[in-house]
C-alpha positions in Angstrom: 124.8 93.4 109.9 125.1 97.1 110.1 122.5 98.8 112.3 121.8 102.5 111.7 121.1 105.2 114.2 118.8 107.8 112.9 118.5 111.1 114.8 115.6 113.4 114.3 114.9 116.8 115.8 111.1 117.1 116.4 110.0 120.7 116.1 106.8 122.3 117.1 105.4 119.4 119.1 102.6 120.5 121.4 100.5 118.3 123.6 97.0 119.4 122.9 95.0 117.9 125.6 95.8 117.3 129.3 94.8 113.6 129.0 97.8 113.1 126.7 100.4 114.3 129.2 101.6 113.1 132.5 103.3 114.7 135.4 105.7 112.2 137.2 106.2 111.6 140.9 109.2 113.8 140.9 107.2 116.7 139.4 108.8 116.4 136.0 106.9 116.0 132.7 107.0 112.7 131.0 109.4 112.4 128.0 110.5 109.2 126.4 111.8 107.9 123.1 110.4 105.5 120.5 112.5 102.5 119.5 112.5 99.4 117.4 114.2 95.9 117.4 114.2 92.6 115.7 115.6 89.2 116.7 119.3 88.5 116.0 119.8 87.0 112.6 116.3 88.2 111.3 116.9 91.7 110.0 114.0 94.1 109.3 113.6 97.7 108.2 110.7 100.0 109.1 109.1 101.8 106.2 106.9 104.1 108.4 105.1 104.1 111.7 104.2 106.0 114.8 102.6 105.9 118.3 99.6 108.1 118.3 96.7 109.7 120.2 93.6 111.3 118.7 95.5 114.5 117.9 99.2 113.9 118.4 101.9 111.3 117.5 105.5 110.1 118.1 107.3 108.8 115.0 108.7 105.2 115.1 112.3 105.0 113.8 112.7 104.1 110.1 115.2 103.7 107.4 117.9 101.6 109.1 118.3 97.8 109.2 117.9 96.4 112.7 118.6 92.9 114.2 120.1 93.8 117.5 118.1 91.2 119.5 114.6 90.6 120.8 113.7 93.4 123.2 117.0 95.2 122.7 116.5 98.8 121.6 118.2 98.9 118.2 117.3 102.5 117.2 115.8 105.6 118.8 114.0 108.5 117.2 112.5 111.6 118.6 111.0 112.1 122.1 107.5 112.8 123.4 105.3 112.8 126.4 102.1 111.5 124.9 100.3 108.5 126.3 99.6 106.7 123.1 96.2 105.1 122.4 97.7 103.0 119.5 100.5 102.4 117.1 100.8 101.7 113.4 103.7 100.3 111.4 104.7 99.1 108.0 108.0 97.2 107.7 110.1 94.9 105.6 111.3 91.4 106.7 114.4 90.5 104.8 114.5 86.8 105.5 110.9 86.5 104.2 111.2 89.1 101.5 107.8 90.5 102.7 106.2 93.7 103.9 103.9 93.7 106.9 101.6 96.4 108.3 99.2 96.9 111.1 97.3 99.5 113.2 96.6 98.5 116.8 95.1 99.8 119.9 97.3 100.1 123.0 96.3 99.6 126.7 96.2 103.3 127.6 95.4 103.0 131.3 98.2 100.4 131.9 100.7 102.5 130.0 99.8 105.6 132.0 100.0 103.6 135.3 103.4 102.2 134.5 104.8 105.6 133.5 103.5 107.1 136.7 104.7 104.2 138.9 108.3 104.2 137.4 111.0 102.7 139.5 113.8 103.5 142.0 117.1 103.0 140.2 119.6 100.7 141.8 122.6 102.9 141.0 121.0 106.3 141.5 118.7 105.3 144.3 116.4 107.9 142.8 113.0 107.7 141.1 112.9 107.5 137.3 110.4 106.2 134.8 110.4 104.3 131.6 112.4 106.1 128.9 111.5 104.3 125.7 108.6 102.4 124.0 110.0 99.7 121.7 108.3 97.9 118.9 109.7 94.4 118.2 109.2 92.7 114.8 109.7 89.0 114.3 109.1 86.4 111.6 105.5 85.9 110.4 104.4 89.4 111.3 104.7 89.0 115.1 104.8 92.4 116.9 105.5 93.0 120.5 105.6 96.4 122.3 107.7 97.0 125.5 108.2 99.9 127.9 111.9 100.2 128.7 113.5 101.7 131.8 117.0 101.6 133.3 116.3 98.6 135.6 113.1 97.2 134.1 111.5 96.3 130.8 107.9 95.1 130.6 105.8 93.8 127.7 102.7 95.9 126.9 101.2 93.6 124.3 101.6 91.1 121.4 100.1 92.0 118.0 99.8 90.3 114.6 100.7 92.3 111.5 99.3 91.3 108.0 101.2 91.0 104.8 101.1 93.9 102.4 103.1 95.4 99.6 104.9 98.7 99.1 106.1 100.3 95.9 109.8 99.4 96.0 111.0 102.7 94.6 109.1 104.5 97.4 110.6 102.1 100.0 114.2 102.1 98.8 114.3 105.3 96.8 114.3 105.8 93.0 118.1 105.4 92.9 118.3 102.5 95.3 119.0 98.9 94.5 116.3 96.7 93.0 114.5 94.4 95.4 116.3 91.2 94.6 119.7 92.8 94.7 119.0 94.7 98.0 117.6 91.6 99.8 120.4 89.3 98.7 123.1 91.8 99.6 121.6 92.4 103.0 121.4 88.7 103.8 124.9 88.0 102.3 126.4 90.7 104.5 125.5 88.5 107.5 126.8 84.9 107.0 125.5 83.9 110.4 122.0 85.0 109.5 122.2 83.2 106.2 123.5 80.0 107.8 120.9 80.2 110.6 118.1 80.6 108.0 119.4 77.6 106.0 119.4 75.5 109.2 116.4 76.7 111.1 114.2 78.6 108.7 111.9 81.4 110.0 111.4 79.8 113.4 107.7 80.7 113.2 106.0 80.5 116.7 109.3 80.7 118.6 108.7 84.2 119.9 105.3 83.2 121.2 106.9 80.3 123.0 109.2 82.8 124.7 106.2 84.6 126.1 105.0 81.7 128.3 105.3 82.6 131.9 105.6 80.6 135.1 105.5 81.5 138.8 109.1 81.5 140.0 111.8 83.4 141.8 115.5 83.4 142.1 117.0 82.0 145.4 120.5 82.3 146.7 122.0 79.5 148.7 125.3 81.1 149.9 127.4 80.3 153.0 126.5 82.0 156.2 127.7 85.6 156.3 127.4 86.1 152.5 125.0 88.8 151.5 123.2 88.9 148.1 122.9 92.4 146.8 121.2 92.2 143.4 120.2 90.0 140.6 119.4 91.2 137.1 117.3 88.8 135.0 116.9 89.0 131.3 114.1 86.9 129.9 113.6 85.3 126.5 110.4 87.3 125.9 112.4 90.6 125.9 111.5 91.6 129.5 114.1 92.3 132.2 114.2 93.3 135.8 116.7 94.2 138.5 115.8 92.7 141.9 117.4 94.5 144.9 116.7 96.0 148.3 113.3 95.3 149.8 112.2 93.4 146.7 115.1 91.0 147.0 114.5 90.6 150.8 110.8 89.9 150.1 111.6 87.8 147.0 108.0 87.0 146.2 107.1 84.5 143.5 106.2 86.3 140.3 104.9 85.3 136.9 108.0 85.5 134.7 109.1 84.2 131.3 112.2 82.0 131.3 115.5 83.7 131.8 118.4 83.4 129.4 120.9 85.6 131.2 121.5 86.7 134.8 123.9 89.0 136.5 124.3 88.9 140.3 126.3 90.8 142.9 127.1 89.7 146.4 129.5 90.2 149.4 131.1 87.1 151.0 131.6 86.6 154.7 135.1 88.3 154.6 133.7 91.5 153.1 135.0 90.8 149.5 132.6 92.0 146.8 131.8 89.6 144.0 129.8 89.5 140.8 128.9 86.8 138.3 127.5 86.6 134.8 125.3 83.6 134.1 124.4 82.6 130.5 121.8 79.8 130.3 121.7 77.1 127.6 118.4 77.7 125.8 117.5 74.0 125.1 118.5 72.9 128.7 116.6 75.6 130.6 113.4 75.2 128.5 113.5 71.4 129.0 114.0 71.9 132.7 111.0 74.3 133.0 108.8 71.9 130.9 109.7 69.0 133.2 109.2 71.0 136.4 105.8 72.3 135.3 104.6 69.4 133.3 101.9 68.3 135.8 101.1 71.7 137.4 101.5 74.8 135.4 100.5 77.1 138.3 102.9 75.8 141.0 105.8 77.8 142.3 109.5 77.1 141.6 112.9 78.5 142.4 115.9 79.2 140.3 118.6 78.3 142.9 122.0 79.9 142.7 124.4 78.0 145.0 127.9 79.2 145.8 129.8 75.9 145.9 132.1 74.8 148.6 135.3 75.5 146.7 134.1 79.1 146.0 135.2 78.6 142.4 131.9 78.6 140.7 128.1 78.7 141.1 125.8 75.8 140.8 122.4 76.4 139.3 119.2 74.4 139.9 115.5 74.7 139.0 113.6 73.4 142.0 110.0 72.8 142.9 108.6 71.3 146.1 109.0 67.8 144.7 111.8 67.9 142.1 115.2 69.5 141.4 117.0 69.7 138.1 120.6 70.9 137.9 121.4 73.2 134.9 124.8 71.9 134.0 125.4 73.8 130.7 125.3 77.3 132.2 128.3 79.5 131.4 129.3 81.2 134.7 131.9 83.9 135.1 132.7 85.1 138.6 134.8 88.2 139.2 135.9 90.3 142.1 134.8 94.0 142.3 135.7 97.0 144.4 132.1 97.8 145.3 
């Protein structure tokens, strides 16, 4: 499926009240982009939308087909520094052949606090803040908003759009394809999406399942002398985080969704730098979490990464105080690095 990148130059934007602007810790004024996404194999197209305050707005990207992945920023449009009090959106879901719309309030105080807090980037070792607000659109009118930064992405809220209709000539232009032809052509352009739909349907409820969080942390079990440097966790709910430095040393238990991908860096006892990509099997890891937390949803658990004795691979376990489950279907790729 072809995703489009639409660039707009926003002219004459002024921030009319001080409550809508924010000065960051480094003294700079806040500026971020709006973005959109949809799950892989479930393409959508935005008709119109924006983040807004009482007297200002930031347009949400429109016009291109997106299906880059849940939480992945598939299209950017414009930049602004407003602290939005809400967002509204109207979009088309191709697999459902339906339009959805909604107008929702946003948690202003939390958004302002997160922008102000920002993060220290692992590569730059400098303060930066979130640089995008992303609206995700899934089957059944499910909407999620995230704030995205270089080393962290957090969910702001989950919202429910309602079915609507839009004049097709307004949506697709007076010279565009008719509805049936356009929808069929879009779906047929992606054989994987078509096959997935025939097998799994709309997967209604799946993206809410992804939002369930548990109290867990990563844990390294490496030979003496090895030093873990970082671990980047990408979660099924669209959030991600890079844990390093003091946060990795402290390594506190946090409420997190289940991870589908991890990337970790370490130095072995000889001083050799290594990295590893870990892709988790969705069915296996969800089953493991369900088993570990079946009797106590509030307990702590650890996602254990063990450097095996032959140094050829990593062994992965989900462990509680009373139980341990090995994740045998993980795809692990270890590589040497210069730094």
